[in-house]
C-alpha angles and dihedrals in degrees: 000000000000095000096082114142094025117139117248109233113242121216116262113254114257110245118234115250095189108130118225111252118241122244129014099311119136109266112239121216116266111284098013119129116240122222110245107255113257095359125140108206143132125268142168110258107209105170145332137214140189093240132049090224093058093043091052090048089054090045090053091051091050092047090051087055089057099259105152132228095012118180143158125231131186106240090214088071094058124065091205094062130068117257131264104027141097114234124212110214140176121214139340114250134185096219140026089242092057090050091047091052091050091048091054089056097049105029095103094044092047096042092237136320141174136233118248138180108233118207120185119231114256112256 
């Protein structure tokens, strides 16, 4: 009583601490995993979209569900993927077995997924 009409303080926004990448690389959204440049490896493909914006939204939703190491790659940069889409992935693994084990742990959180060998396009 007596404090009616007072404004409730809102929490201060958390500043982003994501450093800006050097060079002309595409800038991933804060918190997204980047695919190691030039690396052929296995991953878990969770979804894809025709636009980076939509793929990053999906990636953010999956990350919020606790799916680890979420990132988005442009399929045009990888010869092992079909053209013209942005692929939502989880993790970078040295073997298909490692990727399969990781998929088994996150399948329910992620709502599915499949393991895939990712091969970068030749420069």
